[in-house]
N, C-alpha and C positions, 0 to 999 in steps of 0.2 A: 388681534391686530391683523389687518390684511397685508401680508408680507409682500405680495406682488405689487402693491401700491406704495408701501412705505419704504421698501428697500430698492436700491438701484438694480439695474439688469446685471445678473451674475454671469458674465461671459468671460471668454479668454481675454478680451480687450479690457474689461473692467477687472483688473487684477487685485484691487484693494477694496474690499467691502467690509464695513465695520458691523459686527454683530455683538450683542450683549454677552452671548456665550455660545458654546458649541451646539447646545440644544436648539437655540434659535436659528442658527445657521442650518442645522440639519432639517428642521421643520421647513425652512425656506426651500431647501433643495428638494425635499420630498414633494413640495408643491409643483416643482418644475419637472421632476422625473416621474411621470405617470407610468402605468404598467407597461405600455407599449414602448416608451423610451427606455425604461429600465431593462426590459428584455432585450432590446436592441444593443444596449451597452454590454449586457452579459454575453451575448453572442459575439460581440467584438472581442471581449476578453477570451472567450472560449477558443476562437480561431487563432489567437496569438499565443495562447498558453498550452492548450491541450495537445495539439499535434506533436510538438517537440517533446513534451513530457511522455507521451505515449511511445514515441520512437525510442527514447532513452530506456524506458522500462522494458519494452519489447527486447531490446538488445541485451539488457542486463539479465533478464530471466532466461533468455535463450543461451547466454554464455555460461550461466551457472548450471543449467539443466541439460546441456547438450552432451554431457558425459553418458547419459542414458542412451542417446542415439549412437555415440561413439562405441559403446559396448557392443552393439549389433554389427559394427563395421570392423571388428577384430581387435579392439583395444586390449581385452584380457589376454588373448592369445599372443599378441606381439610383445607385450610387457610381462608375460608369464605370471599373471596375477591369480591368486587364489580368490575364492568368493569373499573371504574375510578381508583380504587386502583391498579388494574393490570397494567394499563397504566402508573401509577406513578412508579411502580416497574421497568418498562422498562426505563422510563425517567431518573430516578435518577442516573443511571449508567453513563450518558453522562456528567454530571457536573464535577465530578472529572476526568473523562477520558479526557475531553478537557483541564482542568486546569493543569494537570500534564505532558502533552506531551513535552512542551519545557523544564521544569526542568529535565525530564527523559533523553532527548537527551543530555543535558549538562552533566548529571551524567555519561552517556555512554561515552562521549568524555573524561571526567576527569578520568574514570576508564578504563575498556576494555569491549568490547562486550561479551567476554567469561566469564566475571565476572558478569556484570550487567544483562544480559539476563537470566541466570539461577536463579539469585536472585529474579527477578520479577516473573518468572514463578513459582518458589516454593511458593511465596507469594500468587499468585492468585489460585494455586491448593489447598492450605489450605482453602482459602476463599470459593472456590467452594464446598469443602467437608462440610464446616459449613453450606452452603446453603441447603444441604440435610437434615439438622437436625433442621431447623427453625420451630417454632411452631405457628407463627402468622405473621400478616402483617408487624409489626414493625421489626421483625427479618429478613424478606425478604428484606425490604428496606435497612437495615444496611448492609447486605451481598452484595447486588447489588451495594451499594455505594463503598464499599471497593474493589469489583471486578473492578470497574472503576479506582480506584486509582492504583491498581497493574498491570492492563493490559495496562495502558496508554502508556508505553514506548515501547511496542513491535513493532507495525507497523512503527512508525517513525524511530525506531532504526534499523530494518532490511532493510528498504528501503534506509536509509542513508548508511548503511554498504555496500549495493550493489554498491552505487555510488562511493565508494572508491576502487572498483575493476575493474569496467567496464567503457569504454568510452561512450560518449553520445549516439551513435547510436547502441550500443550493450545493452543498459540498459533496454528498455521497454520489450523486449522479456524475459529477465531474471526476471524482476519484475512480469511480467504476469505469468510466470511459478510458482512462489511461491504464487502469489495472487490467482491463480486457486485453491489453498488450501482453499480459502474462499468458493468458490462454491462447491468444493468437501466436505467441512465441512458440507454444507447443506445436501448433499447426505449421508455422513457418519453419521451425527447426526440423520437424519431420519431413516436410517437403524438401528442404535444403539437403538434409541427410540423404534422402532418396536420390536427389540429383548428384550429390557428391559421390554416392556409391559407384557411379559410372567413371569417376576419376581415380578409382583404386589402381595403384601401380604407376600412375603418372609421375615422372621424375623420381621414381623409387619410393614414393610416399604411399602409405596405406590410406584407405578412405577416412579412417578416424583422424589421422593427422591433418588431412585437408579440411575436415570439419573445424578443428581448432584454429588452424592458420587463417582460413578465409573469414571466419567469424571475428577473429582478432583484428584483421585488416579492416573489416567493416566498422568495428567499434572505434578504431583509431581515426578513420576518415570522418565519422560523425562527430567525434570529439573535437577535431581540428576546425570544423566549419560551424559548430553549434553556437559559439559565443554570442553573435549578434541576435540570435533568435530566442535567447533566454530572457524572460521578463523578471527582473529582480523584485520590484515592488511597484505599486501604483504611482507613487510620487515621482519616481525617476523615469517613468515611461514616456517616451517622446511621442507616442501615438495616441495619447489621451489628452483631452483639453483640460485646462485648469479646473473647470467646473466638474468634469468627470472625476478627476483625481480627488477633489475634496469630497464628492459624494461617496465614492468608494471608501475613502478613509473614514468618514463619519458613520456610514452604515455599519462598518465593522466595529467601530467604537461603541455603538449603541446596540449591537447585536447581542441579546441576552442580558444587557445591562440597561435598566430603565434610566439611569442617570449618566450613563456613558463611562467608559474606562479608557484611561490613557496609560500606555506602557511606559514605565520608567527605564532608565539605563540599567544595564546588567548589574544585579546585586547578588550576593551569595544566597540570600534568602529565596531567590528564584529556584536554585538547585534544591534547597531544603523543601520548598513547597512541592516540587515534583517527586522527590524521593520519599516523602512521608505521606503521600496521598493514597488512600485506600483504592480509589477508582483506578489509579494507574496499575496496581497489581491485579485487580480484577480483570481489567482489560488485557493485561499481560497473559493471564490464564486463557482467556478466550482466543487471543491471537496465537498462543502456543498450540492450541488444539487445531486451529485451521492451518497453521504452518506445518504441523506434523503431517496432516493429510495431504496438503498441497505438494510438499516435497516427496512424500512417499509415492504419490501418483505420478509426478513428473519423472522421477527416476525409474519407476517400475512399469509404467504403462506400455512402452514399446515391447518390453520383454514379456509382459503378461499377455498381450495380444498375440505375440509370436507363439507362446505356449499353447494358445487355443487352436493351433494348427495351421497358422499362416506362415509364409516365408518372411524373412527379415525385411525385404522391400515392401511387401504388402503390409506388414506391421507398422512400418514408418508412415505409410499413407493412411492407415486406418486410425491413427491417433488424431488426424485432422478433424473429422466430424465431431469427435468428443470435445475437443477444445473449442471448436467453433460454436457448438451448442451452449457450452458453458459461458462463452462470451455474451451470447444473447440473453441468457438468464441473469447474468451479472448486471447488465444494463437495466433490464426490466425490474429486478429487485431494487436497485438503487432509485429508479424513477418513482416507484411506488412509495419507497421509504421517505424520499424527500417531499413528495406530495402530501403524505400523511404527517410529516414531521415526527416520525417515530423510528427508533432504531432496534428496539428489543425484538419485534416480530421479524425484522429483516435478518436477525442473527439466528433465532430459534427455529424458524420454519426451514431454512436450508439444513440446519443440523438434523432435523427430523427426516428430511429427504435423504441425507447421507446415511443415516441409520438403516433406512429401508434398503439402500444399495448394498451396504455391507452385509446385512442379513441375507440378501439374495446370494451373495458370494459365499457365505458360510454354509448355506443349506443345499446348494446345488453343486453338482460335480462339473467342473469346467470342461472335462473331456466329453461328457455326455450332452451338456447344454452350453456349448461355446457361444451361441448367439445370445442367450439370456445373460450370460456373464458379461458379454460385450455391452449389452443394454444396461447392465448394472453400473458399468463404468460411466455412463451418462448421468445416472443418479448421483454417483460419487462426485463427479466433476461439478455438477450443479450445486452440490452442498458446499463445495470448497471455494470456488472462485467468487460467487456472489457474497459469501460471508465475510471475506477479508475487507472489502470497502465498508461494510456495515460496522465491523468491529473498530476499524480505524476511525471512521467518522463519529461513532459514538464516543470514542476517546477524545477526538479533536473538539467536538462540540461542547464537551464538559471540562475542558482545560482552558481557562481564560488567562490571557497575557502571553505574548509571543515567546518570551524566554521560557516560561513554564511549559508552554505547549511544545516548544522545540525539544526540551529535555524530556518531558513526560512521554511524548510519542516515541522518541528514540529509545527511552528506557523500556517501553512496552515492546518494541521491536527487538531489543537486545535479548530479553528473556524468551520471547516467542521464537525468534530464529535460532537462538542457541539451543534451547531445550527441544523445540519442535523439529528443528533441522536435524539434530543429532539422533533423536528417536525415530523420526520419519525415514531417515536414510538407512536404518538398521532393522526395521521390523519385517521387511519382506525377506525371509530367510530362504536361501537357495535350496536347502535340504527339504523344505516343505512344498516345493514346486510340484504340481501347479495349483495347489489349494490355498496356500498362504493363510492358514487359519489363525496363526498367532497375530498377524497384522490386522486381520479383519476383526478379531475379538477385541484387540486393543483399541481400535478405532471406534467400535460400538460403545465401549466403556467410556472413552474420553469424550465422545460426542454427548453421551448421556450426562456426564459431569458438566460439560459446557452448558447444557440447558439449565442445570441447577445453578451454576455460577451466574449466568445471565439473569435468571429470575431473582436471585439474591441482589444483584446489582440494581435491577429495576426497583425492587422494594426499597432499597437504600435511597435511591434518588427521589422516589415518590415521597418517602417520609421526610427527607430534607426539604423538598419544595413546600410541603404542607407546613412544616415548622417555620420556614421563612415567611410564608404567607400569613401565618398567625402572628408572628412577631411584627411584621410591617403593618398589619391591619390594626394592631392594638396600640400603636404609637401615635401621639399627637403630631401634627404636621411640622411644628417647629423642631421637634426632636428628630424627625426623619431627616431634615436638612443637615443637622449636626452629625447624625449617624452616617450619612452619605459621605461627608468629608473624612470621617474617621476610618472608613472602610474602603476607600478608593484603591488602595494598594493591595487589597486582599484577593483581587481577581475573582475566581469562581467561588471563593470562600466568603465573598461579600453577601450579606443578606438580601441584596437587590438582584443577585444573579439567580437565574432559574435553570435547572438542569434539563437537558433533553432526555426524554424517556425512551 
């Protein structure tokens, strides 16, 4: 049937068009959205969605990792912290951060991103300001704990939000763009800490206090003005036409599903599907590995560079090129991954680069070869920041259904941040300075394990896809229609769903 001739003009004025089914409507819209128009629509979404999400994540990562910069500005001396107490101040953040990710994503689904995200940002901004006024170790522990509670919902929330706008092979590049805010946060935090260092002693506050207070104020301001800029979903967006809303909705509905998939209202089995899915736990292992390295790097990089023979101010500035280079590689890795429609290589290749960087740190003396060790930091950062969007997208691509995806992704982040954060914040032992062999040996081992886990996951997905192809290919057409109706609620367990490799 020639849909352009048989169906009326599908525009904002023609608000009621009758189609036999969603497939017919989607085919009609595909005929109207050619490649040029589709790319124009995606750019329109990008400009409305990604800048605000990038700003949110930049602030989030900066606020949780700035304790590494504060350490160089006198935090340990003023609060009389031992190395063990400082490590516990890092570690305690991750217990509530991991525990509250699933509840937070459920809260986001039951409310709206435009409501929930500003609430949690306002909360952690207040906690961050309070951290600038603590007087002892106990106060630092308490504020770091509540920072973990309030920040828990941001990363799983914004990554899930992206998955409700973009199809599978458009997602990693977009997540990489806002995740680059993490590496830019390292650059910005180092630059900010360098500037704040000149405020040391103003109004009786040490430089580290000003770091916490001013970043807390920045977070609160952004939270208060952000509500109108957060796009909850395509249907409720005032800046899309009716035609664009339906096209976005239907292309997500048929993305990975030959017969389309419609999400039902929340049911308990959505939780069961997420908690019993092997893919979730394999993804959790991969995310744990990269989280371990990312937090270890963010907490230790300023100190590591200072140990190489530079002043504290120089060390703050020298973190900037490392994070900036990691940002570039993050976007490049994501672009290639989306173009190829593959995730495995975008995980494993950065892991291999990281192993090279860690081996350099193990084999060379940082006192004799400080420049080479600094170069190794570029390898390590390149292995960490590009890998996180790859792992996240590989998980999001293979969890079908918004409720299952929201829970499954948050569950992945729970294990990853809890275990990875706790281990990553404790493996750089002060007594091993400046070599830190324990940390580097651990990271080589876990990156090697990550390559094995990713390979096993790839094999599992390939085997499942082949099994489903064989099942569908052997069925008569009338049986396929019945099977389609019987399996619509199964999401990615439907035989019509194909996993991303």
